[in-house]
TORTORGU-350360 format. One record per residue (C-alpha): residue number from 1; residue in one letter; y, z, x. Coordinates in steps of 0.001 Angstrom, whole numbers, plus 500000, padded with zeros to 6 digits. Layout:
<rs>
r resi NUM&resn a&y Y&z Z&x X
...
</rs>
This chain:
<rs>
r resi 1&resn m&y 907479&z 636494&x 377425
r resi 2&resn k&y 908873&z 634008&x 374919
r resi 3&resn l&y 909306&z 634720&x 371204
r resi 4&resn a&y 909277&z 631708&x 368908
r resi 5&resn t&y 908699&z 630467&x 365390
r resi 6&resn l&y 906729&z 627516&x 364070
r resi 7&resn c&y 907145&z 626339&x 360488
r resi 8&resn y&y 905468&z 623816&x 358227
r resi 9&resn v&y 907886&z 622506&x 355587
r resi 10&resn k&y 905789&z 621489&x 352583
r resi 11&resn d&y 906861&z 619075&x 349854
r resi 12&resn a&y 904508&z 620316&x 347141
r resi 13&resn n&y 905604&z 617592&x 344692
r resi 14&resn n&y 904481&z 614824&x 347028
r resi 15&resn g&y 901633&z 616583&x 348885
r resi 16&resn a&y 903309&z 616091&x 352247
r resi 17&resn t&y 904320&z 618163&x 355268
r resi 18&resn l&y 907321&z 617513&x 357503
r resi 19&resn m&y 906080&z 616942&x 361041
r resi 20&resn l&y 907867&z 616254&x 364315
r resi 21&resn h&y 906455&z 613610&x 366658
r resi 22&resn r&y 907597&z 614843&x 370084
r resi 23&resn i&y 908667&z 611599&x 371756
r resi 24&resn k&y 912352&z 612031&x 372706
r resi 25&resn k&y 912810&z 615061&x 374941
r resi 26&resn e&y 912386&z 614682&x 378714
r resi 27&resn n&y 909850&z 616934&x 380470
r resi 28&resn d&y 908516&z 618089&x 377100
r resi 29&resn m&y 905232&z 619999&x 377364
r resi 30&resn h&y 904523&z 618766&x 373806
r resi 31&resn e&y 905216&z 615091&x 374610
r resi 32&resn g&y 903275&z 612776&x 372296
r resi 33&resn k&y 902045&z 615625&x 370103
r resi 34&resn w&y 902880&z 616221&x 366446
r resi 35&resn n&y 904169&z 619701&x 365601
r resi 36&resn g&y 905720&z 621682&x 362850
r resi 37&resn l&y 909328&z 622695&x 363443
r resi 38&resn g&y 910674&z 625805&x 365111
r resi 39&resn g&y 911709&z 627222&x 368414
r resi 40&resn k&y 912794&z 630168&x 370500
r resi 41&resn f&y 914569&z 633251&x 369226
r resi 42&resn e&y 918211&z 633795&x 370011
r resi 43&resn m&y 919435&z 637289&x 370891
r resi 44&resn g&y 919182&z 639695&x 367969
r resi 45&resn e&y 917428&z 637335&x 365540
r resi 46&resn s&y 914644&z 638327&x 363186
r resi 47&resn p&y 911720&z 635889&x 362817
r resi 48&resn e&y 913131&z 634766&x 359455
r resi 49&resn e&y 916624&z 634182&x 360856
r resi 50&resn c&y 915158&z 632218&x 363747
r resi 51&resn v&y 913009&z 629950&x 361581
r resi 52&resn i&y 915872&z 629252&x 359143
r resi 53&resn r&y 918235&z 628357&x 362019
r resi 54&resn e&y 915657&z 626257&x 363866
r resi 55&resn i&y 914714&z 624222&x 360775
r resi 56&resn k&y 918403&z 623520&x 360122
r resi 57&resn e&y 919020&z 622483&x 363751
r resi 58&resn e&y 915925&z 620296&x 364063
r resi 59&resn s&y 915830&z 618701&x 360619
r resi 60&resn g&y 919118&z 619274&x 358785
r resi 61&resn l&y 917245&z 621032&x 355977
r resi 62&resn d&y 918218&z 624403&x 354539
r resi 63&resn i&y 915109&z 626437&x 353763
r resi 64&resn k&y 914684&z 629436&x 351467
r resi 65&resn n&y 912001&z 632091&x 351306
r resi 66&resn p&y 909894&z 631122&x 354338
r resi 67&resn k&y 906405&z 632622&x 354042
r resi 68&resn l&y 904926&z 634334&x 357088
r resi 69&resn n&y 901365&z 633022&x 357466
r resi 70&resn g&y 900404&z 634632&x 360735
r resi 71&resn f&y 901125&z 635442&x 364335
r resi 72&resn i&y 899720&z 633748&x 367446
r resi 73&resn t&y 899687&z 634790&x 371085
r resi 74&resn f&y 899483&z 631958&x 373627
r resi 75&resn p&y 898872&z 633562&x 377056
r resi 76&resn a&y 900598&z 631564&x 379828
r resi 77&resn f&y 900761&z 628529&x 377525
r resi 78&resn d&y 903377&z 626770&x 379641
r resi 79&resn g&y 901611&z 627905&x 382816
r resi 80&resn f&y 904077&z 630710&x 383434
r resi 81&resn e&y 904821&z 632874&x 380411
r resi 82&resn d&y 903097&z 634232&x 377359
r resi 83&resn w&y 904382&z 632825&x 374067
r resi 84&resn y&y 904350&z 634926&x 370891
r resi 85&resn v&y 904788&z 632736&x 367828
r resi 86&resn f&y 905435&z 633663&x 364196
r resi 87&resn i&y 903857&z 631000&x 361965
r resi 88&resn f&y 905632&z 630159&x 358692
r resi 89&resn s&y 905376&z 627709&x 355822
r resi 90&resn v&y 908039&z 626946&x 353259
r resi 91&resn t&y 908235&z 624961&x 350023
r resi 92&resn e&y 911860&z 625629&x 349055
r resi 93&resn f&y 914370&z 623426&x 350846
r resi 94&resn s&y 917412&z 621263&x 350300
r resi 95&resn g&y 919495&z 618811&x 352290
r resi 96&resn e&y 918988&z 615495&x 354020
r resi 97&resn l&y 916937&z 614858&x 357145
r resi 98&resn i&y 918860&z 614199&x 360348
r resi 99&resn d&y 917887&z 612308&x 363482
r resi 100&resn s&y 916219&z 615066&x 365524
r resi 101&resn a&y 916950&z 615252&x 369241
r resi 102&resn e&y 913384&z 616405&x 369883
r resi 103&resn g&y 911431&z 613630&x 368221
r resi 104&resn k&y 910798&z 611601&x 365113
r resi 105&resn l&y 910644&z 613517&x 361830
r resi 106&resn e&y 908162&z 612217&x 359295
r resi 107&resn w&y 906717&z 613373&x 355985
r resi 108&resn v&y 902943&z 613161&x 356476
r resi 109&resn q&y 900529&z 613245&x 353543
r resi 110&resn d&y 898549&z 616486&x 353741
r resi 111&resn e&y 895200&z 614691&x 353788
r resi 112&resn k&y 896310&z 612824&x 356952
r resi 113&resn l&y 897632&z 615841&x 358910
r resi 114&resn f&y 894427&z 616311&x 360884
r resi 115&resn d&y 894412&z 612627&x 361902
r resi 116&resn l&y 897579&z 613200&x 363975
r resi 117&resn n&y 897668&z 613903&x 367709
r resi 118&resn l&y 897814&z 617702&x 367314
r resi 119&resn w&y 897129&z 620461&x 369804
r resi 120&resn d&y 893471&z 621486&x 369362
r resi 121&resn g&y 894502&z 625002&x 368347
r resi 122&resn d&y 896880&z 623649&x 365704
r resi 123&resn k&y 893961&z 621968&x 363950
r resi 124&resn i&y 892330&z 625386&x 363664
r resi 125&resn f&y 895231&z 627529&x 362464
r resi 126&resn m&y 896704&z 624844&x 360196
r resi 127&resn q&y 893472&z 625074&x 358219
r resi 128&resn w&y 893948&z 628847&x 357915
r resi 129&resn i&y 897395&z 628188&x 356431
r resi 130&resn l&y 895900&z 625738&x 353918
r resi 131&resn d&y 893226&z 628320&x 353072
r resi 132&resn k&y 895983&z 630933&x 352544
r resi 133&resn k&y 894541&z 633309&x 355133
r resi 134&resn f&y 896956&z 635698&x 356882
r resi 135&resn f&y 896028&z 635922&x 360557
r resi 136&resn s&y 896711&z 637293&x 363994
r resi 137&resn a&y 895215&z 635121&x 366703
r resi 138&resn k&y 895146&z 634449&x 370416
r resi 139&resn f&y 894656&z 630900&x 371708
r resi 140&resn n&y 893851&z 630444&x 375392
r resi 141&resn y&y 894800&z 627113&x 376958
r resi 142&resn n&y 894264&z 625904&x 380513
r resi 143&resn s&y 896089&z 622769&x 381693
r resi 144&resn g&y 896755&z 621737&x 378097
r resi 145&resn k&y 893138&z 622164&x 376965
r resi 146&resn l&y 892024&z 624818&x 374492
r resi 147&resn k&y 889528&z 627133&x 376209
r resi 148&resn d&y 888867&z 629583&x 373398
r resi 149&resn y&y 890470&z 631657&x 370674
r resi 150&resn e&y 890005&z 634864&x 368727
r resi 151&resn v&y 891360&z 635786&x 365305
r resi 152&resn v&y 891657&z 638673&x 362873
r resi 153&resn f&y 892239&z 637895&x 359189
r resi 154&resn y&y 894060&z 640356&x 356930
</rs>
């Protein structure tokens, strides 16, 4: 079992979201995809501590007051282990972007987010975030293809 965070950094003034184009890391299961930022928990971290650390490491930005939007279970997503992911968004940040080791960081206009090469499930739950719905979901993938999903809204 893997615990992880995924965060969408939103620049409300410019109507844009910071996205990571996964094109640098070798043997990356996300290669070529666009993702929010985040990653795996370190020992003893809370979801909030993890997302704050991961955003700093991947982007150079310091975030404040990340908002928990939902929780997703990805059974055997990498073919071996279940992933449990806390989904956040944040609008309060400071700092300068760095050159990420995992890919190319880019501010994408919100109206163009769904034109990116996203995982099929991301297109679904990103809309829930935009609609301000709090959710718990399970997305089933097989060989990188979304099979089905189920969700409960709160």
